[in-house]
C-alpha positions as CSV (number, residue, x, y, z in Angstrom):
1,M,4.8,-18.7,-25.4
2,P,1.4,-20.7,-25.6
3,N,-0.6,-20.6,-22.3
4,F,-0.2,-24.5,-21.8
5,L,3.5,-24.2,-22.0
6,R,3.7,-21.1,-19.8
7,E,1.7,-23.0,-17.2
8,F,4.0,-26.1,-17.4
9,V,7.2,-23.9,-16.9
10,K,5.6,-22.3,-14.1
11,L,4.5,-25.5,-12.2
12,A,8.0,-27.0,-12.6
13,A,9.6,-24.1,-11.3
14,F,7.2,-23.6,-8.3
15,K,7.1,-27.4,-7.6
16,V,10.6,-28.6,-8.4
17,I,13.2,-26.0,-9.3
18,Y,12.6,-23.4,-6.7
19,P,12.1,-25.9,-3.9
20,L,15.1,-27.9,-4.7
21,T,17.3,-24.7,-5.3
22,Y,16.3,-23.4,-1.8
23,K,17.0,-26.6,0.0
24,L,20.3,-27.0,-1.9
25,F,21.5,-23.6,-0.4
26,C,20.3,-24.6,2.8
27,I,23.8,-26.1,3.4
28,R,25.1,-22.5,3.5
29,K,25.6,-21.3,7.0
30,Q,22.7,-19.4,8.3
31,Q,23.3,-15.7,9.8
32,G,20.8,-15.5,12.6
33,E,21.1,-11.6,12.9
34,L,20.8,-10.9,9.3
35,T,17.5,-9.2,8.0
36,L,16.8,-9.5,4.4
37,F,14.5,-7.0,2.7
38,C,12.8,-8.4,-0.4
39,E,11.1,-5.5,-2.5
40,V,8.3,-7.2,-4.4
41,R,7.2,-4.3,-6.7
42,H,9.6,-1.6,-6.8
43,D,13.5,-1.0,-7.5
44,F,13.8,1.1,-4.4
45,L,13.4,0.6,-0.8
46,T,9.9,1.7,0.2
47,D,8.6,3.5,3.0
48,S,7.1,0.0,4.3
49,F,10.9,-0.8,4.9
50,S,12.9,2.1,5.3
51,P,12.1,3.0,9.0
52,I,12.8,-0.7,9.8
53,Y,15.9,-0.9,7.5
54,S,17.3,2.4,9.2
55,E,16.5,1.2,12.8
56,L,18.3,-2.1,12.6
57,N,21.3,-0.3,11.1
58,R,21.3,2.3,13.8
59,R,21.4,-0.6,16.2
60,G,24.3,-2.1,14.3
61,K,22.4,-5.2,13.0
62,P,23.3,-6.7,9.7
63,T,20.9,-6.3,6.8
64,R,20.4,-6.7,3.1
65,V,18.2,-5.8,0.4
66,F,16.9,-7.8,-2.7
67,Y,14.7,-6.2,-5.5
68,I,12.5,-8.9,-6.7
69,H,10.6,-6.6,-9.2
70,N,12.1,-6.8,-12.7
71,N,10.5,-5.0,-15.7
72,S,11.8,-7.1,-18.4
73,G,9.4,-9.9,-17.2
74,G,9.4,-13.5,-19.0
75,L,11.8,-15.9,-18.2
76,S,14.2,-13.3,-16.5
77,Y,12.0,-13.8,-13.4
78,L,13.2,-17.3,-13.3
79,A,16.8,-16.2,-13.0
80,R,15.9,-13.6,-10.2
81,Y,13.7,-16.1,-8.2
82,L,16.7,-18.7,-8.4
83,K,19.1,-16.1,-7.0
84,L,16.8,-15.2,-4.2
85,C,16.4,-18.8,-3.5
86,A,20.1,-19.1,-3.0
87,I,20.1,-16.0,-0.7
88,L,17.1,-16.7,1.6
89,P,18.5,-19.5,3.5
90,T,21.3,-17.4,4.8
91,A,18.9,-14.9,6.7
92,G,17.6,-15.3,10.0
93,T,14.6,-12.8,9.3
94,V,13.0,-12.1,5.7
95,M,10.9,-9.1,5.1
96,I,8.3,-8.7,2.3
97,D,5.9,-5.8,1.8
98,D,3.5,-7.5,-0.8
99,T,2.2,-10.8,-2.1
100,C,4.9,-12.9,-3.8
101,N,4.1,-16.7,-4.2
102,L,7.7,-17.7,-4.3
103,F,7.5,-17.6,-0.5
104,G,5.1,-20.5,-0.6
105,A,6.9,-22.7,-2.9
106,F,9.0,-24.4,-0.1
107,R,9.0,-24.4,3.7
108,L,11.6,-22.2,5.4
109,R,14.4,-23.8,7.2
110,K,14.5,-23.8,10.9
111,G,15.5,-20.7,12.4
112,S,14.1,-18.4,9.8
113,R,11.3,-16.0,10.0
114,L,9.2,-14.3,7.2
115,I,7.5,-11.0,8.3
116,Q,4.9,-9.3,6.0
117,T,4.7,-5.7,6.7
118,W,2.3,-5.1,3.7
119,H,2.4,-1.9,2.0
120,S,-0.6,0.0,3.1
121,C,-2.6,0.8,6.5
122,G,-6.2,-0.3,7.1
123,A,-8.3,-2.7,5.1
124,F,-10.4,-1.4,2.2
125,K,-10.1,-3.0,-1.4
126,K,-10.2,-6.8,-1.2
127,W,-7.2,-9.0,-2.4
128,G,-6.1,-12.6,-2.3
129,Y,-8.7,-15.1,-1.4
130,S,-11.2,-12.4,-0.8
131,I,-11.5,-11.7,-4.6
132,A,-11.2,-15.1,-5.7
133,S,-14.7,-14.8,-7.3
134,L,-14.1,-11.6,-8.9
135,S,-12.5,-10.7,-12.3
136,F,-9.7,-8.9,-10.5
137,G,-8.6,-12.0,-8.7
138,Q,-7.2,-15.5,-9.4
139,E,-9.0,-18.8,-9.3
140,P,-9.1,-20.5,-6.0
141,K,-7.2,-23.3,-7.6
142,Q,-4.6,-21.0,-8.6
143,L,-4.2,-19.7,-5.2
144,D,-4.1,-23.0,-3.5
145,R,-1.6,-24.5,-6.2
146,Y,0.7,-21.5,-5.8
147,P,0.3,-20.4,-2.2
148,A,2.1,-17.3,-1.0
149,H,1.4,-16.8,2.7
150,I,1.9,-20.3,4.4
151,N,5.2,-19.3,5.7
152,Y,4.5,-16.1,7.6
153,S,5.8,-15.5,11.1
154,L,4.2,-12.2,11.4
155,V,1.9,-9.9,9.4
156,T,1.9,-6.5,11.0
157,V,-1.5,-4.5,10.6
158,S,-2.6,-1.1,11.9
159,S,-5.3,-2.0,14.1
160,D,-7.3,-5.1,15.9
161,E,-10.1,-4.3,13.3
162,C,-8.0,-5.2,10.4
163,I,-7.0,-8.7,11.4
164,H,-10.1,-10.6,10.2
165,C,-9.7,-8.8,6.8
166,F,-6.2,-10.0,6.4
167,N,-7.1,-13.6,7.8
168,E,-9.6,-13.6,4.9
169,A,-7.4,-12.6,2.1
170,F,-4.5,-14.7,3.3
171,G,-6.8,-17.7,3.6
172,F,-5.8,-17.9,7.4
173,D,-9.5,-18.2,8.3
174,K,-9.6,-21.5,6.6
175,T,-6.1,-22.8,8.0
176,G,-6.4,-21.2,11.6
177,K,-3.0,-19.6,11.3
178,D,-2.6,-17.0,13.8
179,C,0.0,-14.4,12.9
180,V,-1.6,-11.3,12.1
181,K,-0.9,-8.8,14.8
182,A,-2.0,-5.3,15.3
183,I,1.5,-4.0,16.3
184,G,1.2,-1.1,13.8
185,V,2.5,-0.1,10.4
186,A,6.2,1.2,10.3
187,R,5.4,3.7,7.4
188,S,2.7,5.4,9.8
189,D,5.6,6.5,12.2
190,W,6.5,9.1,9.5
191,F,3.4,11.2,10.3
192,F,4.2,11.7,13.8
193,D,7.6,13.4,13.3
194,K,7.1,17.2,13.5
195,Q,10.2,17.6,11.2
196,N,8.6,15.6,8.5
197,I,5.5,17.9,8.7
198,S,7.3,21.1,8.5
199,G,9.5,19.8,5.7
200,S,6.6,18.6,3.7
201,Y,5.3,22.5,3.7
202,K,8.8,23.4,2.6
203,R,8.8,20.8,-0.3
204,L,5.2,22.0,-1.4
205,Y,6.2,25.5,-1.8
206,E,9.4,24.7,-3.6
207,A,7.4,22.3,-6.0
208,C,4.3,24.4,-6.4
209,P,4.9,28.2,-5.4
210,A,1.3,29.0,-6.2
211,A,0.4,26.9,-3.1
212,E,2.1,29.4,-0.7
213,G,-0.6,31.4,1.2
214,K,-3.4,29.2,0.0
215,K,-5.4,26.2,1.2
216,V,-4.6,22.8,-0.5
217,I,-7.3,20.5,-1.7
218,L,-5.7,17.1,-2.6
219,Y,-7.1,14.8,-5.3
220,A,-5.6,11.2,-5.1
221,P,-7.4,8.5,-6.7
222,T,-6.4,4.7,-6.9
223,Y,-5.7,3.3,-10.3
224,R,-8.0,1.3,-12.6
225,G,-7.1,-1.9,-14.1
226,D,-4.1,-4.0,-13.0
227,A,-0.8,-2.9,-11.9
228,D,0.9,-3.2,-15.3
229,N,-1.4,-1.5,-17.1
230,A,-2.9,1.0,-14.7
231,K,-5.1,3.9,-15.8
232,A,-6.3,7.1,-14.0
233,P,-10.0,7.4,-13.7
234,E,-11.8,10.0,-15.7
235,M,-11.1,13.4,-14.5
236,F,-13.9,15.7,-13.1
237,D,-14.3,19.2,-14.5
238,I,-11.5,21.2,-12.7
239,A,-12.6,24.6,-14.4
240,S,-16.1,24.3,-12.6
241,L,-14.5,23.3,-9.2
242,M,-12.0,26.4,-9.7
243,E,-14.9,28.8,-10.2
244,R,-16.5,27.6,-6.7
245,L,-13.4,27.9,-4.6
246,D,-11.3,31.2,-3.8
247,G,-8.0,31.0,-2.1
248,Y,-7.5,27.3,-2.9
249,V,-5.1,25.1,-5.1
250,L,-5.8,21.7,-6.4
251,L,-3.0,19.1,-6.1
252,I,-3.6,16.0,-8.3
253,K,-1.5,13.0,-7.4
254,Q,-1.9,10.0,-9.5
255,H,-1.1,6.5,-8.2
256,G,2.3,5.5,-8.7
257,F,1.3,2.8,-11.2
258,V,-0.2,5.4,-13.6
259,R,2.3,6.9,-15.9
260,E,0.0,9.1,-18.0
261,R,-0.1,12.8,-16.7
262,T,-3.3,14.8,-15.9
263,R,-4.4,17.2,-18.7
264,I,-5.0,20.5,-17.4
265,D,-6.5,23.2,-19.3
266,E,-4.5,26.3,-19.7
267,S,-7.2,28.6,-18.0
268,C,-6.7,26.4,-14.8
269,M,-3.0,26.3,-14.5
270,D,-3.0,28.9,-11.8
271,F,-5.4,26.6,-9.8
272,A,-4.5,22.9,-10.6
273,F,-1.1,21.2,-10.6
274,D,-0.3,17.6,-11.2
275,V,2.3,16.9,-8.6
276,S,2.6,13.4,-9.3
277,G,6.6,12.5,-9.2
278,K,7.2,16.0,-7.5
279,L,5.7,15.4,-4.1
280,T,5.3,12.0,-2.3
281,I,2.0,11.0,-1.1
282,E,3.3,11.3,2.5
283,E,4.2,14.9,2.1
284,L,0.9,15.8,0.4
285,I,-1.2,13.9,3.2
286,C,0.5,16.3,5.7
287,V,-0.1,19.5,3.7
288,S,-3.6,19.2,2.4
289,D,-6.7,20.9,4.1
290,V,-9.2,18.7,2.2
291,C,-8.6,15.2,0.5
292,I,-10.6,13.9,-2.5
293,T,-10.2,10.2,-3.3
294,D,-12.2,7.3,-4.2
295,Y,-11.1,3.7,-3.1
296,S,-7.8,4.4,-2.0
297,S,-6.0,3.3,1.2
298,L,-4.5,6.7,1.9
299,I,-7.7,7.6,3.8
300,F,-6.4,5.6,7.0
301,E,-3.2,7.9,7.1
302,Y,-5.1,10.9,6.2
303,S,-7.4,10.3,9.2
304,L,-4.4,10.7,11.6
305,F,-4.8,14.5,10.8
306,E,-8.7,14.5,11.4
307,R,-9.1,16.6,8.4
308,P,-12.2,16.4,5.9
309,M,-12.5,13.8,3.2
310,V,-14.8,13.5,0.1
311,F,-15.3,10.3,-1.9
312,Y,-15.7,10.8,-5.6
313,A,-17.0,7.3,-6.5
314,C,-18.5,8.1,-10.2
315,D,-17.6,4.4,-11.0
316,L,-18.8,2.6,-7.9
317,D,-20.7,-0.1,-9.3
318,E,-18.3,-1.1,-11.9
319,F,-15.3,-0.8,-9.5
320,Y,-17.2,-2.9,-7.1
321,D,-17.9,-5.7,-9.3
322,Y,-14.2,-5.7,-10.4
323,R,-12.6,-5.4,-7.0
324,G,-14.8,-5.4,-4.0
325,F,-14.6,-4.0,-0.6
326,F,-14.1,-5.5,2.7
327,Y,-16.9,-3.0,4.2
328,D,-20.0,-1.6,2.5
329,Y,-18.8,1.5,0.7
330,D,-21.3,3.8,2.2
331,E,-21.1,6.8,4.9
332,S,-21.6,4.3,7.9
333,F,-17.8,3.1,6.9
334,L,-16.2,6.0,5.1
335,P,-15.3,9.0,7.3
336,G,-16.7,11.6,4.7
337,E,-19.3,12.3,2.2
338,I,-19.8,10.1,-1.0
339,A,-20.2,11.8,-4.3
340,L,-21.5,9.8,-7.3
341,T,-21.7,12.8,-9.7
342,Q,-19.6,15.9,-10.3
343,K,-22.5,18.2,-8.8
344,E,-22.4,16.1,-5.6
345,L,-18.7,16.3,-5.6
346,F,-18.5,20.0,-6.0
347,D,-21.2,20.6,-3.2
348,A,-19.3,18.0,-0.8
349,V,-16.1,19.9,-1.4
350,Q,-17.7,23.2,-0.8
351,R,-19.2,22.0,2.5
352,A,-15.7,20.6,3.4
353,V,-14.0,23.8,2.8
354,D,-16.5,25.5,4.9
355,L,-15.5,23.1,7.5
356,S,-19.1,21.6,7.6
357,F,-17.9,18.0,8.5
358,D,-18.1,15.7,11.4
359,Q,-14.9,15.4,12.8
360,D,-15.8,13.0,15.7
361,R,-16.6,10.6,12.8
362,I,-13.2,10.9,11.3
363,R,-11.7,10.5,14.8
364,S,-13.9,7.3,15.3
365,F,-12.7,6.0,12.1
366,R,-9.1,6.7,12.9
367,D,-9.4,4.8,16.2
368,R,-11.1,1.9,14.5
369,F,-8.4,1.3,11.8
370,M,-5.2,3.1,12.9
371,G,-5.4,2.3,16.7
372,A,-1.9,0.5,16.6
373,C,-0.2,3.2,14.8
374,D,1.0,5.7,17.5
375,G,4.4,6.6,16.1
376,N,6.0,3.6,17.7
377,S,5.2,0.8,15.3
378,T,9.0,0.6,13.9
379,K,10.3,0.1,17.2
380,R,7.9,-2.8,18.1
381,I,8.6,-4.5,14.8
382,V,12.3,-4.3,15.3
383,E,11.9,-5.7,18.8
384,Y,10.2,-8.6,17.3
385,I,13.1,-9.2,14.9
386,L,15.5,-9.1,17.5
387,D,13.7,-11.3,19.8
388,K,15.1,-14.8,19.2
389,K,12.6,-16.7,21.3
């Protein structure tokens, strides 16, 4: 479909078809106690939603799940959005965990609330209005033409420090909208359950028997490119790292958007294991003794355990120009050493395994960015949902 025709169809859908459909179905009776969970990117209930969903069901409250994500793309999205427009007016509370501009195509009917739980903690890589001038982002005119965030009643974040970042990304610093609240992130409650932690070690030894009796180094980078064509960053020399370490295993966890498996040389197969698809990132955060990452937001959850982190940023300049950060990418912000080369990486990992790291620095980072995550975030979010004031 030519670009001009695609833009015409999109404009007609968002300015005419979706608003009229939503308004038409507002004649349906609203179920004030119904909470509708709308999964934006996945075809399963993610950890941003599952604890809230479970707690509402435990309390006997009605829930429903709608999966917006659709791999087929194209005009099939039109049909799914129309179906969602017909369902939305029936719910008293609607939950989303990512950006979806359908929710800015109309004003919610009276009595409806829209809660954005987001899909990660803290505030690291920029998005939304914060990257409107970068290649990863959309043009400001497009963001204004198809707003996504105007209807939020609540945006849950992991600390007071994060509020200004979300206000900037969602454009609230311009509109003055005051709905971003540091009441915690539901998915973080998982890390406060001792059964989850012990279960993670059990799952580790089932998925990777070689890890039993050894220390674990986790390598979990974020993806490169956009979500639909995500690629893994260039891998460091696993054999060289293996030569420097004894009594350790390296577990590689690629971002969920990355489909390609990590190539591991036969000589390293007793040391390095790609556990993508075998263990969740939550389980790996629990069981790893050292974490190597780059620009991933997992650092916020990992800081809860006050364990050492190393940041391998071999393409920092390129990534910064492409995506950008809310904070300067330096050691005044990050809770660990930054390595720009493989040698720097291996030296930093060696210091980390030797426990030559600043734990107070990690603790300060945790308090700054995860201060509202205390194991009770789900309870506070559910209380907000059930409060009908």
